[in-house]
C-alpha positions as CSV (number, residue, x, y, z in Angstrom):
1,M,0.0,0.0,0.0
2,M,1.4,3.4,-1.0
3,L,1.9,6.1,1.6
4,T,-0.5,8.4,-0.1
5,E,-3.2,5.7,0.2
6,I,-2.4,5.3,3.9
7,E,-2.9,9.1,4.3
8,Q,-6.1,8.9,2.3
9,Y,-7.7,6.1,4.2
10,E,-6.1,7.0,7.6
11,L,-7.2,4.6,10.3
12,I,-8.6,2.0,7.8
13,G,-5.2,2.2,6.0
14,L,-3.4,1.8,9.3
15,F,-5.4,-1.2,10.2
16,I,-4.9,-2.9,6.9
17,T,-1.1,-2.2,6.9
18,S,-0.9,-3.3,10.5
19,V,-2.6,-6.6,9.8
20,F,-0.7,-7.5,6.6
21,G,2.5,-5.9,7.7
22,S,2.5,-8.2,10.7
23,T,2.2,-11.4,8.6
24,I,5.0,-13.3,7.1
25,F,3.8,-12.5,3.6
26,I,4.1,-8.7,3.3
27,P,7.3,-7.1,4.6
28,F,6.0,-3.7,5.8
29,S,6.8,-1.7,8.8
30,V,3.8,-0.5,10.8
31,E,6.0,2.2,12.2
32,V,6.1,3.8,8.7
33,S,2.3,4.1,8.8
34,L,2.4,5.6,12.3
35,A,5.0,8.1,11.2
36,V,2.9,9.2,8.3
37,L,-0.3,9.5,10.3
38,S,1.4,11.2,13.2
39,I,1.2,14.5,11.2
40,T,-2.6,14.2,11.0
41,N,-5.2,15.2,13.6
42,I,-5.9,11.6,14.5
43,P,-5.6,11.2,18.3
44,P,-2.5,9.3,19.3
45,I,-4.5,6.8,21.3
46,S,-6.5,5.9,18.2
47,L,-3.3,5.3,16.2
48,I,-1.8,3.1,19.0
49,A,-5.1,1.1,19.4
50,V,-5.6,0.5,15.6
51,A,-2.0,-0.4,15.0
52,T,-1.9,-2.8,18.0
53,I,-5.2,-4.6,17.1
54,G,-4.2,-4.9,13.5
55,S,-0.8,-6.3,14.4
56,V,-2.3,-8.8,16.8
57,I,-4.6,-10.1,14.1
58,G,-1.6,-10.4,11.7
59,S,0.5,-12.2,14.2
60,L,-2.4,-14.5,14.9
61,M,-2.3,-15.4,11.2
62,N,1.3,-16.4,11.6
63,Y,0.5,-18.3,14.7
64,G,-2.2,-20.2,12.8
65,I,0.3,-21.1,10.1
66,G,2.5,-22.6,12.8
67,I,-0.3,-24.6,14.3
68,I,-2.0,-25.8,11.1
69,G,0.8,-26.2,8.6
70,F,4.3,-25.5,9.8
71,K,5.7,-28.4,7.7
72,W,3.7,-27.3,4.7
73,F,5.0,-23.7,5.1
74,E,8.6,-24.9,5.3
75,S,8.1,-27.0,2.1
76,K,6.3,-24.2,0.1
77,F,8.5,-21.3,1.2
78,P,12.1,-22.6,1.3
79,R,13.4,-19.1,0.8
80,Y,12.6,-18.5,4.5
81,E,14.7,-21.4,5.8
82,H,17.5,-19.2,7.0
83,E,15.1,-16.8,8.9
84,L,13.2,-19.8,10.4
85,K,16.5,-21.3,11.7
86,K,17.5,-18.0,13.3
87,A,14.1,-17.6,14.8
88,E,14.3,-21.2,16.1
89,L,17.6,-20.6,17.8
90,F,16.4,-17.3,19.3
91,S,13.2,-19.0,20.6
92,K,15.1,-21.9,22.1
93,K,17.6,-19.5,23.8
94,H,15.1,-16.9,25.0
95,G,11.7,-18.5,25.1
96,D,8.5,-16.5,25.7
97,V,10.3,-13.6,27.3
98,G,12.4,-13.3,24.2
99,L,9.3,-13.1,22.0
100,F,8.0,-10.3,24.2
101,F,11.2,-8.3,24.0
102,A,11.6,-9.0,20.3
103,L,8.2,-7.5,19.7
104,L,9.2,-4.3,21.5
105,I,12.2,-3.5,19.3
106,P,11.3,-1.4,16.3
107,I,14.1,-2.8,14.2
108,Y,14.0,-5.9,12.0
109,L,14.1,-9.1,13.9
110,P,12.6,-12.4,12.8
111,V,9.5,-11.6,14.8
112,D,7.1,-13.0,12.2
113,F,9.0,-16.2,12.2
114,L,8.9,-16.3,16.0
115,T,5.1,-16.0,15.9
116,I,5.0,-18.9,13.5
117,L,7.2,-20.9,15.8
118,A,5.0,-20.1,18.7
119,G,2.1,-21.7,16.9
120,A,4.3,-24.7,15.8
121,C,5.4,-25.2,19.4
122,K,1.8,-25.1,20.5
123,M,2.1,-22.0,22.8
124,Q,-1.2,-21.4,24.5
125,A,-3.3,-19.1,22.4
126,K,-4.2,-16.9,25.4
127,K,-0.6,-16.5,26.4
128,F,0.4,-15.8,22.8
129,I,-2.2,-13.1,22.4
130,M,-1.2,-11.5,25.7
131,I,2.5,-11.4,24.8
132,V,1.8,-10.0,21.3
133,F,-0.8,-7.5,22.5
134,F,1.4,-6.0,25.2
135,G,4.6,-6.1,23.2
136,K,3.0,-4.3,20.3
137,L,1.1,-1.9,22.5
138,I,4.2,-0.9,24.3
139,K,6.2,-0.6,21.1
140,Y,3.6,1.5,19.3
141,S,3.1,3.7,22.3
142,I,6.9,4.4,22.5
143,V,7.0,5.1,18.7
144,I,4.0,7.5,19.0
145,I,5.4,9.3,22.0
146,L,8.7,9.8,20.2
147,L,7.1,10.9,17.0
148,F,4.9,13.5,18.8
149,Y,7.8,14.6,21.0
150,F,10.0,15.3,18.0
151,K,7.1,16.8,16.0
152,T,6.4,19.3,18.8
153,S,9.9,20.0,20.0
154,L,11.3,20.6,16.5
155,N,8.2,22.3,15.3
156,L,8.1,20.1,12.3
157,F,4.4,20.3,11.5
């Protein structure tokens, strides 16, 4: 989705990019959408809520892939083998706490692959949702706070 479309559709665009940007299939940073929308008049709490809910739904799609067809996914998408191996090592070393902290960091980590592995490892759905929800909520809150801080302190807009 182009940035002009995100601006045009505002919260709907943010929701769509949050859902699909949090899946394994579309590499897109939700933070980009938040940055674009931070210059609008949309209340920050709305941006955080929509991005968080959309990202949880996208992560649940990855989780579902892990539960339903991890072996199928591995066979159909061999290009992801390296990322899956890195995610597996990370998951074994850091476990659930590692997933939570990986979700907090706004730089690329194999988080999508970690959410697939959470499904493949049969992590409890309730526990998974809580980890993803709070990880994304905290990350997007920090991103919005920083964006609004810099926007007002530097008089950018």
